[in-house]
VOPAGU-2260 file (C-alpha; in pm, 1 decimal, decimal comma):
REM VOPAGU-2260
SITE   aa  ch    i         X         Y         Z
SITE  MET   A    0   13549,1   15648,4   21964,5
SITE  THR   A    1   13441,7   15317,0   21821,6
SITE  GLU   A    2   13562,9   15029,7   22031,4
SITE  SER   A    3   13792,0   14783,0   21847,8
SITE  PHE   A    4   13736,5   14408,2   21874,3
SITE  ARG   A    5   14074,8   14318,8   21727,2
SITE  ARG   A    6   14282,0   14094,8   21943,6
SITE  SER   A    7   14648,3   14140,8   21967,8
SITE  GLY   A    8   14843,1   13972,9   21687,8
SITE  GLU   A    9   14534,0   13903,8   21471,7
SITE  TYR   A   10   14643,2   14138,0   21195,8
SITE  PRO   A   11   15027,3   14166,8   21206,5
SITE  GLN   A   12   15177,0   14463,9   21024,6
SITE  GLY   A   13   15501,7   14515,0   20839,4
SITE  ASP   A   14   15715,3   14336,4   20587,4
SITE  ASP   A   15   15697,8   14014,4   20775,8
SITE  HIS   A   16   15326,6   13997,6   20716,2
SITE  GLN   A   17   15361,1   14077,3   20351,2
SITE  ALA   A   18   15609,3   13802,9   20304,9
SITE  THR   A   19   15395,8   13545,3   20474,3
SITE  ASP   A   20   15055,2   13646,3   20333,4
SITE  PRO   A   21   15010,2   13478,5   19994,6
SITE  MET   A   22   14698,5   13677,7   19916,8
SITE  ARG   A   23   14868,7   14012,2   19958,4
SITE  GLY   A   24   14972,0   14037,1   19597,2
SITE  ALA   A   25   14619,7   13971,3   19473,2
SITE  TYR   A   26   14487,9   14290,7   19624,0
SITE  PRO   A   27   14714,3   14588,6   19553,3
SITE  GLN   A   28   14689,3   14876,5   19797,1
SITE  GLN   A   29   14392,1   15096,3   19714,5
SITE  GLN   A   30   14455,8   15464,9   19709,9
SITE  PRO   A   31   14224,8   15672,9   19918,6
SITE  VAL   A   32   13956,6   15838,6   19713,3
SITE  SER   A   33   13880,3   16114,2   19956,4
SITE  SER   A   34   14024,4   16300,2   20245,8
SITE  SER   A   35   13793,4   16126,9   20486,4
SITE  PRO   A   36   13985,8   15952,7   20758,0
SITE  VAL   A   37   14001,9   15573,1   20738,7
SITE  ASN   A   38   13989,3   15363,3   21045,4
SITE  PRO   A   39   14339,1   15218,3   21069,3
SITE  GLU   A   40   14208,1   14922,9   21257,3
SITE  TRP   A   41   14038,7   14779,7   20940,2
SITE  PRO   A   42   14230,2   14649,5   20637,7
SITE  PRO   A   43   14202,4   14858,2   20322,2
SITE  PRO   A   44   13948,3   14731,1   20061,6
SITE  PRO   A   45   14088,3   14566,1   19748,9
SITE  ALA   A   46   14110,7   14760,8   19428,0
SITE  TYR   A   47   13878,0   14659,7   19144,3
SITE  GLU   A   48   14006,9   14678,2   18793,3
SITE  PRO   A   49   13743,0   14751,0   18531,5
SITE  VAL   A   50   13645,7   14444,2   18335,4
SITE  ALA   A   51   13671,2   14477,1   17959,1
SITE  PRO   A   52   13353,5   14391,3   17768,6
SITE  VAL   A   53   13345,7   14053,8   17603,3
SITE  ALA   A   54   13152,3   13985,9   17280,0
SITE  VAL   A   55   12962,8   13659,8   17300,1
SITE  ASP   A   56   12690,9   13482,7   17101,7
SITE  PRO   A   57   12326,1   13528,5   17196,9
SITE  GLY   A   58   12212,5   13286,2   17467,9
SITE  THR   A   59   12560,7   13271,9   17632,5
SITE  THR   A   60   12612,9   13339,6   18003,0
SITE  VAL   A   61   12922,7   13540,6   18101,3
SITE  TRP   A   62   13079,6   13509,3   18445,6
SITE  PRO   A   63   13330,4   13784,1   18531,5
SITE  GLY   A   64   13663,3   13662,3   18678,2
SITE  SER   A   65   14012,8   13780,2   18776,4
SITE  GLY   A   66   14218,9   13535,7   18574,7
SITE  GLN   A   67   14304,0   13346,7   18893,4
SITE  GLY   A   68   14160,0   13022,0   19008,1
SITE  GLY   A   69   14041,7   12921,1   19349,1
SITE  ASP   A   70   13947,1   13196,0   19592,4
SITE  GLY   A   71   14112,5   13476,8   19409,8
SITE  GLY   A   72   13820,8   13575,3   19188,5
SITE  ALA   A   73   13710,4   13932,8   19173,2
SITE  GLY   A   74   13495,4   14025,1   19462,7
SITE  GLY   A   75   13675,7   13793,3   19701,2
SITE  HIS   A   76   13482,8   13631,0   19978,8
SITE  GLY   A   77   13269,8   13929,0   20066,5
SITE  ALA   A   78   12896,5   13884,5   20075,0
SITE  GLY   A   79   12861,0   14136,6   19793,3
SITE  GLY   A   80   13111,2   13958,3   19559,3
SITE  ALA   A   81   13036,2   13821,8   19218,1
SITE  TYR   A   82   12949,3   13477,0   19359,9
SITE  ALA   A   83   12791,9   13594,2   19691,4
SITE  GLY   A   84   12941,2   13324,7   19908,5
SITE  TYR   A   85   12961,1   13052,7   19641,1
SITE  PRO   A   86   13302,5   12920,2   19525,0
SITE  GLU   A   87   13429,1   13077,0   19203,8
SITE  PRO   A   88   13463,5   12831,5   18916,0
SITE  ASP   A   89   13814,0   12756,1   18793,9
SITE  ALA   A   90   13886,7   12997,8   18515,7
SITE  VAL   A   91   14135,0   12967,9   18238,2
SITE  SER   A   92   14090,1   13326,1   18133,5
SITE  SER   A   93   13949,9   13643,8   18274,4
SITE  THR   A   94   13602,3   13543,0   18167,2
SITE  ALA   A   95   13413,2   13218,1   18201,4
SITE  VAL   A   96   13173,2   13147,3   17919,8
SITE  LEU   A   97   12888,6   12899,9   17966,9
SITE  GLN   A   98   12664,2   12791,8   17686,7
SITE  ALA   A   99   12300,2   12831,1   17784,9
SITE  GLN   A  100   12049,4   12577,3   17664,9
SITE  PRO   A  101   11783,6   12742,6   17448,3
SITE  VAL   A  102   11447,4   12755,0   17616,6
SITE  PRO   A  103   11172,8   12617,5   17389,3
SITE  ALA   A  104   10900,4   12861,6   17314,3
SITE  ALA   A  105   10570,5   12796,4   17485,6
SITE  PRO   A  106   10310,9   12652,6   17246,4
SITE  ALA   A  107   10057,4   12903,5   17125,8
SITE  PRO   A  108    9717,5   12855,5   17288,6
SITE  ALA   A  109    9464,3   12678,6   17068,4
SITE  PRO   A  110    9211,2   12918,8   16922,1
SITE  LYS   A  111    8875,5   12902,4   17090,3
SITE  LYS   A  112    8604,1   12752,3   16877,0
SITE  ARG   A  113    8317,7   12975,7   16792,4
SITE  ALA   A  114    8018,9   12902,7   17004,7
SITE  LYS   A  115    7766,5   12989,3   16736,4
SITE  GLY   A  116    7718,8   12630,9   16624,8
SITE  THR   A  117    7695,0   12509,2   16983,4
SITE  ILE   A  118    7430,0   12766,7   17067,8
SITE  ALA   A  119    7225,4   12672,0   16763,3
SITE  LEU   A  120    7252,4   12303,0   16854,0
SITE  LEU   A  121    7140,9   12367,1   17211,3
SITE  ALA   A  122    6844,8   12569,9   17086,6
SITE  ALA   A  123    6741,2   12286,8   16854,4
SITE  VAL   A  124    6773,5   12030,0   17136,4
SITE  ALA   A  125    6561,7   12250,0   17364,2
SITE  ILE   A  126    6285,6   12270,1   17103,9
SITE  VAL   A  127    6289,3   11893,3   17045,9
SITE  ALA   A  128    6286,4   11830,4   17424,8
SITE  ALA   A  129    5984,2   12055,6   17463,3
SITE  ALA   A  130    5799,6   11863,8   17193,3
SITE  ILE   A  131    5886,5   11520,9   17338,2
SITE  GLY   A  132    5794,6   11632,8   17686,6
SITE  GLY   A  133    5431,6   11681,3   17594,7
SITE  GLY   A  134    5453,3   12035,3   17459,0
SITE  THR   A  135    5414,9   11948,7   17093,3
SITE  ALA   A  136    5109,6   12161,8   17027,1
SITE  TYR   A  137    5247,5   12456,9   17220,7
SITE  GLY   A  138    5588,1   12433,5   17050,8
SITE  ILE   A  139    5429,7   12429,4   16704,8
SITE  GLN   A  140    5211,5   12726,8   16790,5
SITE  GLU   A  141    5509,9   12927,2   16911,1
SITE  LEU   A  142    5724,0   12846,3   16607,5
SITE  THR   A  143    5462,2   12892,6   16336,0
SITE  GLY   A  144    5245,0   13157,7   16494,7
SITE  LYS   A  145    4937,0   12959,1   16393,9
SITE  ASP   A  146    4664,4   12790,5   16593,5
SITE  THR   A  147    4745,2   12442,0   16711,3
SITE  ALA   A  148    4573,7   12148,8   16544,7
SITE  SER   A  149    4363,6   11878,7   16702,4
SITE  SER   A  150    4542,5   11615,0   16905,4
SITE  SER   A  151    4359,3   11340,4   16718,1
SITE  THR   A  152    4674,1   11236,2   16533,1
SITE  SER   A  153    5042,6   11317,3   16506,1
SITE  THR   A  154    5042,4   11295,5   16124,2
SITE  THR   A  155    5047,1   11628,5   15943,1
SITE  VAL   A  156    4909,6   11635,9   15588,8
SITE  VAL   A  157    4858,4   12010,1   15553,3
SITE  PRO   A  158    5151,7   12209,9   15407,1
SITE  ALA   A  159    5348,8   12390,5   15677,7
SITE  ALA   A  160    5278,5   12732,3   15526,5
SITE  LYS   A  161    4901,0   12673,5   15560,4
SITE  LYS   A  162    4894,2   12464,1   15873,1
SITE  GLY   A  163    4583,9   12513,0   16087,0
SITE  THR   A  164    4382,7   12681,1   15809,2
SITE  VAL   A  165    4071,8   12566,2   15623,3
SITE  ALA   A  166    4243,5   12655,6   15295,8
SITE  GLY   A  167    4537,0   12432,8   15386,4
SITE  VAL   A  168    4308,7   12140,6   15471,9
SITE  ALA   A  169    4110,0   12185,4   15151,6
SITE  GLN   A  170    4425,9   12196,3   14940,4
SITE  ALA   A  171    4569,2   11884,3   15100,2
SITE  VAL   A  172    4258,3   11665,4   15120,8
SITE  SER   A  173    4027,4   11764,9   14833,5
SITE  PRO   A  174    4211,8   11539,1   14581,4
SITE  SER   A  175    4120,7   11242,1   14805,0
SITE  ILE   A  176    3743,5   11313,6   14801,0
SITE  VAL   A  177    3524,7   11191,2   14514,4
SITE  GLU   A  178    3168,0   11236,9   14396,1
SITE  ILE   A  179    2957,7   10919,2   14365,0
SITE  SER   A  180    2656,7   10885,3   14138,7
SITE  ALA   A  181    2443,9   10577,0   14199,3
SITE  THR   A  182    2179,2   10473,7   13949,7
SITE  SER   A  183    1901,1   10220,1   13990,6
SITE  ASN   A  184    1566,6   10142,2   13831,6
SITE  ALA   A  185    1414,2   10384,3   14079,5
SITE  GLY   A  186    1632,4   10676,7   13991,0
SITE  SER   A  187    1971,5   10818,6   14086,3
SITE  SER   A  188    2134,0   10984,8   14381,0
SITE  THR   A  189    2451,5   11171,6   14454,2
SITE  GLY   A  190    2689,5   11117,9   14741,0
SITE  SER   A  191    3057,6   11139,2   14825,1
SITE  GLY   A  192    3343,1   10906,7   14909,7
SITE  VAL   A  193    3702,9   10896,5   15037,3
SITE  ILE   A  194    3994,4   10729,2   14855,0
SITE  ILE   A  195    4175,4   10500,7   15100,4
SITE  SER   A  196    4417,3   10310,3   14875,1
SITE  SER   A  197    4620,6   10367,3   14560,5
SITE  SER   A  198    4439,9   10073,5   14397,3
SITE  GLY   A  199    4116,6   10274,5   14394,9
SITE  GLU   A  200    3935,2   10161,5   14713,2
SITE  ILE   A  201    3676,1   10417,1   14828,1
SITE  VAL   A  202    3480,9   10430,8   15153,5
SITE  THR   A  203    3128,5   10573,5   15149,4
SITE  ASN   A  204    2791,6   10528,8   15318,5
SITE  ASN   A  205    2590,2   10218,1   15252,4
SITE  HIS   A  206    2278,7   10421,2   15182,8
SITE  VAL   A  207    2458,5   10608,8   14901,7
SITE  ILE   A  208    2507,0   10296,9   14687,0
SITE  SER   A  209    2230,5   10072,8   14827,2
SITE  GLY   A  210    2034,8    9903,8   14548,6
SITE  ALA   A  211    2240,6   10073,7   14275,6
SITE  SER   A  212    2282,0    9898,3   13943,5
SITE  GLU   A  213    2556,7   10131,2   13827,7
SITE  ILE   A  214    2809,5   10339,9   14017,0
SITE  LYS   A  215    3016,5   10617,1   13865,5
SITE  VAL   A  216    3291,7   10804,6   14043,8
SITE  GLN   A  217    3420,2   11146,8   13950,5
SITE  LEU   A  218    3764,7   11243,2   14078,6
SITE  SER   A  219    3867,2   11594,6   14179,4
SITE  SER   A  220    4039,5   11618,3   13841,0
SITE  GLY   A  221    3701,1   11586,2   13670,8
SITE  LYS   A  222    3768,6   11242,5   13521,9
SITE  SER   A  223    3501,1   10976,3   13574,7
SITE  TYR   A  224    3540,8   10603,6   13631,7
SITE  THR   A  225    3306,9   10312,0   13685,3
SITE  ALA   A  226    3318,3   10143,5   14025,5
SITE  LYS   A  227    3198,1    9814,8   14169,1
SITE  VAL   A  228    3077,8    9728,2   14518,2
SITE  VAL   A  229    3333,1    9533,6   14724,9
SITE  GLY   A  230    3145,0    9505,3   15051,7
SITE  THR   A  231    2866,3    9663,6   15256,0
SITE  ASP   A  232    2775,6    9688,9   15623,4
SITE  SER   A  233    2426,4    9828,9   15663,1
SITE  LYS   A  234    2445,1    9809,3   16042,4
SITE  LYS   A  235    2721,4   10070,9   16040,9
SITE  ASP   A  236    2596,9   10241,8   15722,9
SITE  LEU   A  237    2932,2   10176,3   15555,6
SITE  ALA   A  238    3029,3   10048,4   15211,4
SITE  LEU   A  239    3351,9    9987,3   15022,1
SITE  ILE   A  240    3365,4   10032,1   14645,3
SITE  LYS   A  241    3657,9   10010,5   14404,4
SITE  LEU   A  242    3737,1   10186,2   14077,4
SITE  LYS   A  243    3758,6    9976,3   13762,9
SITE  ASN   A  244    4081,5   10044,5   13574,2
SITE  ALA   A  245    4193,9   10283,7   13847,2
SITE  PRO   A  246    4449,5   10539,0   13726,0
SITE  SER   A  247    4792,2   10571,7   13880,3
SITE  GLY   A  248    4878,1   10857,2   14112,8
SITE  LEU   A  249    4557,1   10856,7   14315,8
SITE  LYS   A  250    4575,2   11081,3   14621,4
SITE  VAL   A  251    4514,2   10855,9   14921,6
SITE  ALA   A  252    4357,9   11012,6   15231,0
SITE  THR   A  253    4523,8   10982,5   15571,1
SITE  LEU   A  254    4297,1   10818,6   15827,0
SITE  GLY   A  255    4333,1   10976,0   16169,5
SITE  ASN   A  256    4240,3   10867,7   16520,4
SITE  SER   A  257    3886,7   10965,3   16616,4
SITE  ASP   A  258    3949,0   10871,0   16979,9
SITE  GLY   A  259    4156,5   11188,2   17008,5
SITE  VAL   A  260    3881,6   11419,1   16883,3
SITE  GLN   A  261    3754,2   11663,5   17145,7
SITE  VAL   A  262    3444,2   11877,2   17166,6
SITE  GLY   A  263    3526,0   12220,0   17027,7
SITE  ASP   A  264    3790,8   12097,8   16783,1
SITE  ASP   A  265    3786,0   12273,3   16447,0
SITE  VAL   A  266    3686,4   12046,4   16159,8
SITE  VAL   A  267    3634,8   12070,7   15783,4
SITE  ALA   A  268    3379,2   11883,5   15571,9
SITE  ILE   A  269    3435,6   11811,2   15203,2
SITE  GLY   A  270    3177,4   11653,9   14973,2
SITE  SER   A  271    2943,2   11707,2   14681,3
SITE  PRO   A  272    2615,6   11849,8   14816,5
SITE  GLU   A  273    2352,0   11869,4   14545,2
SITE  GLY   A  274    2615,3   11759,9   14292,6
SITE  LEU   A  275    2846,5   12052,7   14367,1
SITE  THR   A  276    3174,3   11860,7   14354,7
SITE  GLY   A  277    3444,8   11943,1   14609,3
SITE  THR   A  278    3237,5   12174,2   14829,3
SITE  VAL   A  279    3423,7   12276,0   15146,6
SITE  THR   A  280    3256,5   12379,9   15471,4
SITE  SER   A  281    3390,5   12415,6   15823,6
SITE  GLY   A  282    3275,8   12413,3   16182,7
SITE  ILE   A  283    3352,2   12251,6   16514,2
SITE  VAL   A  284    3287,5   11922,7   16689,5
SITE  SER   A  285    2961,1   11986,8   16872,3
SITE  ALA   A  286    2937,3   11660,3   17065,6
SITE  LEU   A  287    3068,0   11304,4   17077,9
SITE  ASN   A  288    2910,8   10959,9   17103,5
SITE  ARG   A  289    2567,7   11063,1   16978,2
SITE  ASP   A  290    2332,5   10768,0   16925,6
SITE  VAL   A  291    2215,6   10800,3   16566,1
SITE  THR   A  292    1963,4   10554,2   16422,0
SITE  VAL   A  293    1939,9   10490,9   16047,9
SITE  SER   A  294    1752,6   10247,6   15826,4
SITE  THR   A  295    1907,9    9925,3   15708,6
SITE  ASP   A  296    1634,8    9865,4   15451,1
SITE  GLU   A  297    1764,8    9872,7   15095,9
SITE  SER   A  298    1443,1   10031,2   14981,8
SITE  GLN   A  299    1531,0   10342,4   15175,9
SITE  GLY   A  300    1829,0   10395,1   14947,2
SITE  GLN   A  301    1608,3   10351,1   14643,4
SITE  GLN   A  302    1362,7   10604,5   14780,1
SITE  GLN   A  303    1648,9   10853,7   14815,5
SITE  GLN   A  304    1748,3   10791,3   14454,8
SITE  GLN   A  305    1396,4   10867,8   14341,3
SITE  GLY   A  306    1449,0   11223,5   14461,5
SITE  GLY   A  307    1699,6   11281,8   14185,2
SITE  GLY   A  308    1976,4   11372,1   14427,6
SITE  SER   A  309    1768,6   11595,6   14652,5
SITE  GLY   A  310    1632,3   11319,4   14871,7
SITE  GLN   A  311    1712,3   11311,7   15242,7
SITE  TRP   A  312    1850,5   11012,0   15424,7
SITE  PRO   A  313    1611,0   10956,3   15716,9
SITE  PHE   A  314    1752,8   10909,1   16064,2
SITE  SER   A  315    1632,0   10938,3   16420,5
SITE  PHE   A  316    1803,5   11100,9   16715,3
SITE  GLY   A  317    1682,3   11154,4   17069,7
SITE  GLY   A  318    1356,0   10973,8   16996,8
SITE  GLN   A  319    1269,9   11204,4   16704,6
SITE  GLN   A  320    1254,0   11125,1   16336,0
SITE  PHE   A  321    1435,3   11345,0   16085,6
SITE  ASN   A  322    1409,8   11352,1   15706,9
SITE  GLY   A  323    1123,1   11103,6   15700,9
SITE  ASP   A  324    1051,0   10761,1   15845,5
SITE  THR   A  325    1346,2   10532,0   15907,1
SITE  GLY   A  326    1118,9   10229,8   15879,7
SITE  SER   A  327    1114,2    9919,1   16094,4
SITE  SER   A  328    1460,4    9789,9   16006,9
SITE  THR   A  329    1710,8   10019,9   16172,2
SITE  THR   A  330    2056,0   10025,5   16330,0
SITE  THR   A  331    2215,8   10260,6   16580,6
SITE  TYR   A  332    2581,1   10372,6   16597,1
SITE  LYS   A  333    2785,4   10624,6   16793,5
SITE  ALA   A  334    2847,0   10940,1   16590,7
SITE  ILE   A  335    3044,1   11262,8   16602,1
SITE  GLN   A  336    2813,2   11563,7   16595,8
SITE  THR   A  337    2928,2   11871,9   16406,1
SITE  ASP   A  338    2786,9   12209,0   16309,3
SITE  ALA   A  339    2981,0   12210,3   15980,9
SITE  SER   A  340    2728,7   12263,9   15702,8
SITE  LEU   A  341    2617,8   11927,1   15559,7
SITE  ASN   A  342    2358,9   11890,7   15285,2
SITE  PRO   A  343    2226,4   11606,5   15068,2
SITE  GLY   A  344    2524,5   11482,4   14870,9
SITE  ASN   A  345    2767,4   11519,6   15163,5
SITE  SER   A  346    2684,8   11164,3   15273,1
SITE  GLY   A  347    2995,2   10946,4   15251,3
SITE  GLY   A  348    3227,3   11248,7   15241,2
SITE  ALA   A  349    3497,9   11335,5   15488,9
SITE  LEU   A  350    3505,3   11511,5   15824,3
SITE  ILE   A  351    3864,4   11628,1   15865,2
SITE  ASP   A  352    4073,8   11765,3   16150,6
SITE  MET   A  353    4301,2   12065,6   16104,0
SITE  ASN   A  354    4602,2   11841,9   16044,3
SITE  GLY   A  355    4432,7   11709,1   15730,8
SITE  ASN   A  356    4344,0   11367,6   15873,6
SITE  ILE   A  357    4007,0   11202,3   15821,0
SITE  VAL   A  358    3832,5   11167,2   16158,0
SITE  GLY   A  359    3483,6   11074,8   16034,9
SITE  ILE   A  360    3262,6   10978,3   15740,3
SITE  ASN   A  361    2966,8   11215,8   15714,8
SITE  SER   A  362    2646,6   11011,7   15725,7
SITE  ALA   A  363    2343,4   11207,3   15839,2
SITE  MET   A  364    2231,8   11569,1   15848,3
SITE  TYR   A  365    1911,4   11743,4   15935,8
SITE  SER   A  366    1742,5   11982,3   15698,3
SITE  ALA   A  367    1435,2   12186,8   15767,9
SITE  ALA   A  368    1303,9   12121,4   15418,6
SITE  ASN   A  369     997,9   11901,8   15388,4
SITE  SER   A  370     718,6   11847,4   15145,2
SITE  SER   A  371     522,7   12145,3   15271,9
SITE  SER   A  372     807,7   12392,0   15308,8
SITE  SER   A  373     943,6   12626,2   15049,9
SITE  SER   A  374    1281,8   12574,1   14892,5
SITE  SER   A  375    1413,3   12883,1   15069,2
SITE  SER   A  376    1391,9   12703,1   15401,2
SITE  ALA   A  377    1588,1   12404,5   15279,2
SITE  GLY   A  378    1951,4   12351,4   15370,5
SITE  SER   A  379    2174,4   12273,7   15665,0
SITE  VAL   A  380    2079,6   12393,4   16008,7
SITE  GLY   A  381    2411,1   12297,0   16168,3
SITE  LEU   A  382    2308,0   11953,2   16285,7
SITE  GLY   A  383    2522,1   11687,1   16121,1
SITE  PHE   A  384    2666,6   11350,9   16219,5
SITE  ALA   A  385    2969,1   11149,4   16110,7
SITE  ILE   A  386    3072,8   10788,7   16166,8
SITE  PRO   A  387    3402,1   10791,1   16366,1
SITE  ILE   A  388    3697,3   10688,9   16150,0
SITE  ASN   A  389    3809,2   10431,3   16407,1
SITE  THR   A  390    3478,8   10250,8   16345,9
SITE  VAL   A  391    3557,6   10255,8   15974,7
SITE  LYS   A  392    3910,9   10122,8   16023,3
SITE  SER   A  393    3791,2    9838,8   16244,2
SITE  ASP   A  394    3539,6    9739,9   15973,2
SITE  LEU   A  395    3773,1    9753,3   15671,6
SITE  ALA   A  396    3879,8    9389,5   15684,2
SITE  SER   A  397    3516,6    9280,6   15686,9
SITE  LEU   A  398    3425,9    9517,0   15403,1
SITE  ARG   A  399    3712,7    9388,5   15188,9
SITE  ALA   A  400    3586,1    9037,9   15247,5
SITE  GLY   A  401    3238,2    9131,8   15124,0
SITE  GLY   A  402    3094,9    9290,0   15434,8
SITE  SER   A  403    2844,8    9165,7   15690,2
SITE  ASP   A  404    2556,6    9188,5   15442,6
SITE  SER   A  405    2702,7    8929,9   15201,3
């Protein structure tokens, strides 16, 4: 038997208790729901009346109640009551209605931006960074799939679709190369020149126009113009002439930086050998800083003109004479050696890097032809020389002022 902890008089029984207990009426006697015996030592549980449903507006909180205030709410003070140990709010009816504050809806998350543009931007920045960091040539090669050009200059004249090709160089530079015909009492000769200004200034070799009484220039378009001598420098074998009544729209050549030329660089030569206007040949830079000696005597130019355009410009190299005797009046300059085919008439023409920039003015070439040889042995043997374009640029101011020979 379960031991009772009730002390005597704690729960009085009978009518006296009912009369004195004010809470008695709030809990009518519950009828037993089964035949199971009930411990008489515990008070009977209160009866629960079913609560009628109440229709309320959405968002309203309903608190069930007994219609009584204070501690008489349904569920009483038991731990499992409607308020679980909290005081029941005063009720004016069987149901307490509290208006709930609407909860604002959470803002929809911002849509994520597409990363496509960001990825493209990063790729572009990476390419530019590679170029700035010293990988210009490599970056161009990777993007275009073509050979890289010489590092002699950063200027690109050749169209992008033909970059690094002889055809591209020829297309871009040929309009800037002219044919020069010099006439004197001794005869005439043919050479080449390079347009360096829109006003009609043309750089050529001094020996091409030396002693000439008349100079005619034929453009790549086929049109011919008369030119005058502006200045000469026989010590560098350079001359500056200018077209009379020069037309508008002349294609000006881009002068590069010959200090950046390296042995093995691909180069293109354009000139008018034997009067064949706009002839294009190609090769490589064979050597740099070759000491080439040429004549400064004006009579040498006249002797060349007597050959009717087939005369050779004599020069000496390595202690040997080529193309005849240079005479007693000579000058020596540092030259770029190339194996690009050069023939009489190429003198004064352009040596060009694969970016389309002029890196030299062709000035001397060796030919096996001589007075005793047959014509079949004549022609270039891959031994040509060009005056570095930096030498030309440093001499332009003097040439425009009349040159050192004035």
